[in-house]
Residue frames as qw, qx, qy, qz and C-alpha x, y, z in Angstrom:
[[0.250, -0.056, -0.965, -0.063, 5.70, 19.30, -24.91],
 [0.574, -0.422, -0.239, -0.660, 2.05, 18.82, -24.03],
 [0.434, -0.421, 0.618, -0.502, 1.28, 17.69, -20.49],
 [0.913, 0.051, 0.233, -0.330, -0.55, 14.58, -21.72],
 [0.780, 0.510, -0.354, 0.078, 2.60, 13.53, -23.61],
 [0.046, -0.638, 0.668, -0.381, 4.72, 13.41, -20.46],
 [0.878, -0.150, -0.447, -0.086, 5.34, 9.92, -19.11],
 [0.348, -0.708, 0.509, -0.344, 6.44, 9.39, -15.53],
 [0.806, 0.123, -0.575, 0.057, 8.55, 6.32, -14.80],
 [0.692, -0.690, 0.157, -0.143, 9.09, 5.02, -11.28],
 [0.305, 0.634, -0.696, 0.143, 12.64, 4.17, -10.31],
 [0.009, -0.128, 0.937, -0.324, 11.40, 1.57, -7.80],
 [0.701, -0.150, -0.230, -0.658, 8.25, -0.54, -7.85],
 [0.070, -0.167, 0.938, -0.297, 7.26, -3.26, -5.38],
 [0.365, -0.351, -0.805, -0.309, 4.37, -5.67, -5.04],
 [0.475, -0.554, 0.034, -0.683, 1.50, -4.72, -2.75],
 [0.007, 0.174, -0.884, 0.435, 1.57, -6.21, 0.73],
 [0.218, -0.429, -0.875, -0.055, -1.37, -8.18, 2.15],
 [0.108, -0.572, -0.468, 0.665, -2.26, -5.19, 4.35],
 [0.106, 0.342, -0.261, -0.897, -2.35, -2.90, 1.30],
 [0.198, -0.149, -0.838, -0.486, -4.44, -5.37, -0.69],
 [0.191, -0.548, -0.784, 0.220, -7.00, -5.48, 2.12],
 [0.086, -0.577, -0.253, 0.772, -6.99, -1.71, 2.62],
 [0.189, 0.448, -0.322, -0.813, -7.18, -0.78, -1.08],
 [0.797, 0.309, 0.348, -0.386, -9.42, -3.66, -2.24],
 [0.773, 0.053, 0.532, 0.342, -6.67, -5.11, -4.43],
 [0.463, 0.864, 0.150, 0.130, -6.50, -2.05, -6.69],
 [0.667, 0.147, -0.071, 0.727, -3.07, -0.76, -7.66],
 [0.219, -0.948, -0.195, 0.121, -2.25, 2.43, -5.77],
 [0.573, 0.366, -0.086, 0.728, 0.31, 5.10, -6.60],
 [0.362, -0.888, -0.227, 0.170, 1.23, 7.62, -3.95],
 [0.466, 0.613, -0.168, 0.616, 3.57, 10.60, -4.07],
 [0.622, -0.666, -0.251, 0.326, 5.50, 11.50, -0.93],
 [0.252, 0.888, -0.125, 0.364, 7.39, 14.73, -0.33],
 [0.257, -0.723, 0.569, -0.296, 9.46, 13.48, 2.59],
 [0.476, 0.249, -0.843, 0.021, 11.37, 10.23, 3.09],
 [0.120, -0.063, 0.800, -0.584, 10.04, 9.83, 6.65],
 [0.661, 0.198, 0.167, -0.704, 6.43, 9.90, 5.39],
 [0.708, 0.328, -0.554, -0.292, 7.29, 7.17, 2.91],
 [0.255, 0.229, -0.883, 0.320, 8.98, 5.09, 5.61],
 [0.374, 0.025, 0.606, -0.702, 5.98, 5.43, 7.96],
 [0.751, 0.269, -0.120, -0.591, 3.66, 4.34, 5.15],
 [0.605, 0.323, -0.725, -0.064, 5.85, 1.30, 4.42],
 [0.034, 0.149, -0.852, 0.502, 5.96, 0.34, 8.10],
 [0.561, 0.100, 0.346, -0.745, 2.18, 0.72, 8.45],
 [0.839, 0.306, -0.141, -0.427, 1.59, -1.62, 5.52],
 [0.802, -0.338, 0.491, 0.033, 4.24, -4.13, 6.63],
 [0.632, 0.698, -0.327, -0.078, 6.58, -3.87, 3.66],
 [0.963, -0.103, -0.097, 0.230, 9.25, -6.58, 3.70],
 [0.560, -0.692, 0.166, 0.425, 12.74, -5.98, 5.06],
 [0.598, 0.085, 0.445, 0.661, 14.48, -6.11, 1.65],
 [0.181, 0.751, 0.396, 0.496, 12.31, -3.29, 0.32],
 [0.379, -0.917, -0.094, 0.078, 12.88, -1.24, 3.48],
 [0.645, -0.407, 0.294, 0.576, 16.64, -1.63, 2.99],
 [0.442, 0.409, 0.463, 0.650, 16.30, -0.50, -0.63],
 [0.096, -0.922, -0.305, -0.218, 14.36, 2.53, 0.61],
 [0.537, -0.767, 0.082, 0.342, 17.18, 3.40, 3.00],
 [0.603, -0.066, 0.413, 0.679, 19.72, 3.20, 0.15],
 [0.230, 0.671, 0.450, 0.543, 17.60, 5.49, -2.03],
 [0.317, -0.924, -0.211, 0.042, 17.21, 7.89, 0.89],
 [0.583, -0.560, 0.225, 0.544, 20.99, 8.20, 1.15],
 [0.486, 0.067, 0.531, 0.691, 21.45, 8.65, -2.61],
 [0.040, 0.491, 0.506, 0.708, 18.50, 10.85, -3.59],
 [0.061, 0.227, 0.444, -0.865, 17.31, 13.80, -1.52],
 [0.279, 0.549, 0.787, -0.041, 13.55, 13.71, -2.06],
 [0.176, 0.821, 0.139, -0.526, 13.22, 17.38, -2.97],
 [0.004, 0.517, -0.623, -0.587, 15.69, 16.89, -5.85],
 [0.225, 0.154, 0.940, 0.204, 13.79, 13.81, -7.00],
 [0.269, 0.717, 0.575, -0.289, 10.56, 15.78, -7.17],
 [0.113, 0.785, -0.164, -0.586, 12.21, 18.59, -9.12],
 [0.164, -0.309, 0.798, 0.491, 13.60, 16.17, -11.69]]
């Protein structure tokens, strides 16, 4: 399969927070993290709502990040 034919699908997508909109000028941003703690720190910095933080914690328990990257 050619690289340009590969489609990546996110298993979780959330709306941008006000802090992210201000920081990224309203442009959609995709980031790849290699450690759950880095992702959590990013979410805390940009004031992600509590429901999304809880979802993150559930994913952290279910999916070791290194396995997610390999998949």
